[in-house]
N, C-alpha and C positions, 0 to 999 in steps of 0.2 A: 505493499498499499505505499501512496504518497503522503499519507497524512501524518506521519511522524517527525518529518525533517525541516520543515520549513520554520520561520520565527514569527512572533505573535502580537500579544495584546496589551492593553493596558488595563489594569485593575487588579485587584484581587484583595483587597484587604478589609477591613474592619474598623470598628470604631475603638476608641481607648488610646491614650497617650502612649502606653506601653507597647501598642502594635503598630509599627510603622507600616507603610505600604509596601508591597513588592509587586513586581509586573511579570506576568507570566509571559516568557518569550519562546518557550518551545515544550513540547512533550515528545518524549522517545528521542531519536537522535543521537550521536555518538559523541565521544569527547572531542571537543574543538582544539584547534591550534591556540597556543598561549594559555594553557590551562597552568595556573600555579600550583596545582595539587600535585602535578608528576614532575614538577621543575626540579631541577638540582639545588640542594640546600633547603627544600621543605620537607618538614617532619611531621608525622601524624602524631596526635593525643587523644586521649579519652578518659572518661571518668572511671570506666570500668569494662570488663569483656564477660560475656555470658558464662557462667560456670566458674568464674574466678580465673578465667585464662586457661582452664585446664582441657578445653576442647581444641583440635586441631585445627578446626575453621573458626570463622566469626571473629576475627583478631583485628586490633585497632589499625595496623598498618595496611589492611586490605583496602581501606577508603582511598588509598592513592597508589594502588598498584596498576592502575590502568585497564583493570577487567572488570566486566560486568558478570552478575550471576550470583547465585545463593552461596556457593562454596568460597567466593571471593568477597564476602560480605563482613560487616561487623554489626554485632548485636550487643547492646549494654546489658548490665545485670541490675540495675535499680530503676526505680521509678522515675522518669524524666533524666535520663543519662544523657550524655553528650560525647560527641567526638569532634575532632577539629584540626586544623592545618596551621602549623606555624612556619611561615615564611623566613627566607634567609635574610630578608631585609623587609623594609617598610615600602608597600606596593600599593597602586589606585586599583580598588575592588569594586566593582560595580554589578556583577553577575556571579551567582552561583548555582550549581545543578547537582542534584542527588535523585536516587531512587532506590527502591527495595530490592527490584530484580529487572534490569532493563533487557535480559533476554526473554522477558514475557513468560517464565516457566511459573513463577510463584506471585500471588497477589496478595497473600495474607500479610499482617504486620503493617500496612502502609497507612491507614486510618489514624487521623488524630492532629494535634496542634504540634507543629514545627516551628522553632524559633531560630533565626540567624542573629549571632552577635559577632561584634569585631571588636579588637583591642590595638591600641597603638604602643602597647607597652612590649619592648623587645623581648623575645623569648616568651612571649605571652602565653605559649601553650603549657609550658612545665611550670613558669612561675606564677600562673593566675588559675589555669583551668584545673590543674590537676591538685595542687597542694593548697590552694586557698579558696577564700569565699569565691564560688561560681559567679556572683553578680558583681564583686569588686574589680573595677577596672575595665568592664565590658560595656558596650553600648548596644542597642538593639537595632540592627539593620531592617529587622521586618519578620512577621509571622505568617503562616498560612495554616489553615484547618482543613486538612483532607476529610471531607464527611463520608466517604464511600471508598471501600477498596477498589471498586470497579469489577471488571470481568478480565481473566487472563485471555490475552489476545486482542482486547479491544484497545484502540487508540485512546480511550478515555482512561484506561487504568490507572488508578493513582500509584501503582507499585512501579509503573515506568519512570524513567528518568524525567525530571522537569527542571528547565532551567528558569531561574527567577533574576529579575534585574531590580535594582534600587538605585537610590541616589548615591553617587560616587562617593567613596572614603578613602582615606589613607589608612591602610590596616597592616599590623605586623603579624595578625594571626585573626582567623575566624573559626566560629565554633557552632555546631548545629545540634540543639537540644531536641531529643526525640519523645514521641510518647510511649507509654505503656512501660513494663518492666520484665526483665528475665524472659525465659523460653517461651511462655504461653503467649505474650503479646508484646513483647518489647519492638520497637521500631528497628528494622534492618536497614543498613545502608551499604550498598555494593560499592558505590564511588561517590566522593565528595570532590566537587570541581570548585575552582574559583577563577573568575576572569577579570579583566579591565572593561569598564562600562561600554555598552553599544545602545544606540537608538531602538526603540520598539517599531515593528512594523505597523502595528494598528494603533490608531489615536483616538481617543474618546473625545467626541466632539461635543456632545451634550447629554445631559441626563434628564428624562422627562421630555416635554415639548410634545409636538404633533408631527404627522407626515407632512409632506410637502405633495399634495395629490397630483398637482401638475406634472411634476417629475418623477414619482415613484413609479419605477420600473414594475414592481409587485403588482400593481394593481392590474396590469394589462398580462401578466404572467399566468401559467398554469400550475396549480398548487399540487403537490405530491407528498407522500410520506412512507416511511417503512411500515408503520402500523398504526393503529388509532385505539384508544381508551376503550376497553369492552367491545372491540371489533365494531365499533359505531352504535353500540347499546345506549349511548348517552345523547345521541342526536335528538334535537338540534344543536346542543352545546358539544364543545370539545369535538369539531369535525375538522378535517382537513381544509375545508372551504373557508375555514375562520381565519386562515394563515393571511389571506390576502383579499378579505371582504371590505376591507377599510374602515373596519369597526373596532375599537379598542374595548377590552373587558373580558371577563371570566366566562361569560355566555358565548362569546364568539373567539374562544381559544382553541388551539389543538394540544393534546396530550398524547403521548405514544404509549405504547403497551409492552415495551421490552427494554432491558438494559442496552444501552448505546442505540437508542432509537434516533431516528432523524426525519425532518421535514425540510422542504425545499422548494424552489420554483424553477419551472421550464420557461425561460424568457421568451420562447417562440420567435427565436432570433438570435444572432450574434452581437453583442454590445460591450463596449468599453465601459466598464463599470468601476467605481472607486469609493463607494460606501454603501454600509448597511445599517439597519436599525431593527432592533426587536425588544420585546419586554415580556413579563408575566401578565401584568394586569395594568395597563397606564392609567386607568380610572382611578387606582388608588385603594381599590375596595378589599383586593386580597394581596397578602405578601407571602403566602407559603409557595412551594413549588418553584422559586426562584434560585435557590443556592445550587450549586454544582458546576460542572465543567461544560463550556459549550465550545465545539469545534466546527470552525467556519471553512466551507471548502467551494471550489468552483471547479466547472468543467467546461470541455468544448465540444463534447459530442453532439451530434445532431438533434436528437430529442431526449434530452435527459428526463430521468424519473426515478421511480423507487427500485427500479430493477438494473440501474446504471451500475456497473461493476465498480467495487473500491479503487480498483486500480486506474480508473478514469477519473479520479477526483484528486484535485491538488489543494492543500491547505493553504489558506490564507491567514488564518491566526485561530488561537486558543484563548479563551477567557476562563478565569475562575471566579465565579463570585462566592464568596463565603458567607455561611449562614447568618453570621454576626454582622454583617455589612450593612450599610445606610441604603434604603431606597433600590435594592437589588431587583425589586419586581417592576420598577420603572422602565419605560422605553429608555434604552440606551443606543446612541448612535455613534457609529465608529468610521472613520476613514481610512484609506490605504492606498498604497501606489496603484494607479490603475492597471487593471488586466482585461484582456479580452474573454469573455465567457458566454455561453449558451445557457448555463444555469448554475444555481448556487443551492448549497444544502447546508442545515445546520444540525450537526449531531450532538445530542443531548445524554447527560448520565441519568440515571435512576428510571423507575418503569411503574406503570400501573396507577392505581387510585391513591395510594398513600405517598409514593415516592416520585411519580412521575413528573418532570418539568413540563410547564404550561407555557406556550407561545400565544399571545393573543394577536400579534401583527408582526409579519416579516417583510421588511421594506429593503429595497435595493435602489441605489441611485447610480445613474450613469453618468459618465464624463460628458459635460453639456457639449453640445455642437453649435458654436457661433455661426449665426447668419450674416447676412450683408450688414456692416456698420454695428455689430453687435459686440465686437472685441472691445471697443473702447468704453461701451456702456457697460459692458460685464466688469470691467477692471474697475468702475466707479461703482461698482455694485446697484446697479440700476434695473438689471435685467437677469432673468434666468434662462440659460440657453436650452435648447431643445436637447433631448436624449440622443446621443451619438450612437447610431447603429452601424456596425461593422458589416460591408456587405462583400 
């Protein structure tokens, strides 16, 4: 699948001064160039190891051995244990990545709260993280709460490698605190990576607001979905047609009926697109069903639909809405670098009546096509261009 390799989105966090914002850049993928974790001079440290270090696997050094998979992972031996990297010098850090098992074999141990700390104290791993107060000398770079393990093999699986971005800091060491404890539920980390900062590929334009009906490509598209809550038993609510009927609210929403379900739009033509918007209930009446991972993909097949092969979809971005976040149910509009596409789909986590994510409207915005004399006016913000169709 092409769903695991590209870069992605703005958002993911939460209210509260102790929990800064992280930006989800990637799900899956591989270790990138410039990884401080495997660089010469970097060492790994941790609070403890499962079994007091008596097991032949799940050792602290595994988080920087460059290998994914359960045998090459670390597991702590206490509640909210941590593992980290001490760099040979102070470096600029703006991205981190970790996962439970990026080979896709194991999806246990991955749910819960993860917090990234950094320190500017030289030798921070040994002098602060192991022997001292785990909070002294450390600052929070960000936290994220994985609310679901996901499914093995699904591109939405929380067990896969996730790359997160944050405001760049100068750091001598970073540390990742993981949920759970010991063998039963302790968080497992197969690789901990750290990188210099980079720009996100999706940009949050606005939260709330309403669609521009004149330019929303979704209104002239054909909606499709993998499946439908109750097989359509709840019609006329939660139907596929609710995705692009131009009406916000729970009664006009779609809900899938399986893990890693998806809904999308066939544009009935090829267009250069540069924006998308969606939400759970933009009327503000319902705030449930909003948290989870959203994977945004596009295709160029002639007639995209629910049966279009996964290999024909390319990832534009991935967004994680934390359950404790503010206004996650509202419409969110994102912009991205223009791509040519015949269709778009939004893959979601959760399923069914209790956990299925709801989408009340899926909007897509094409690159404006300027007409005669329009360029100067558009630059002044006076007109909206027509949608650019690629023929």
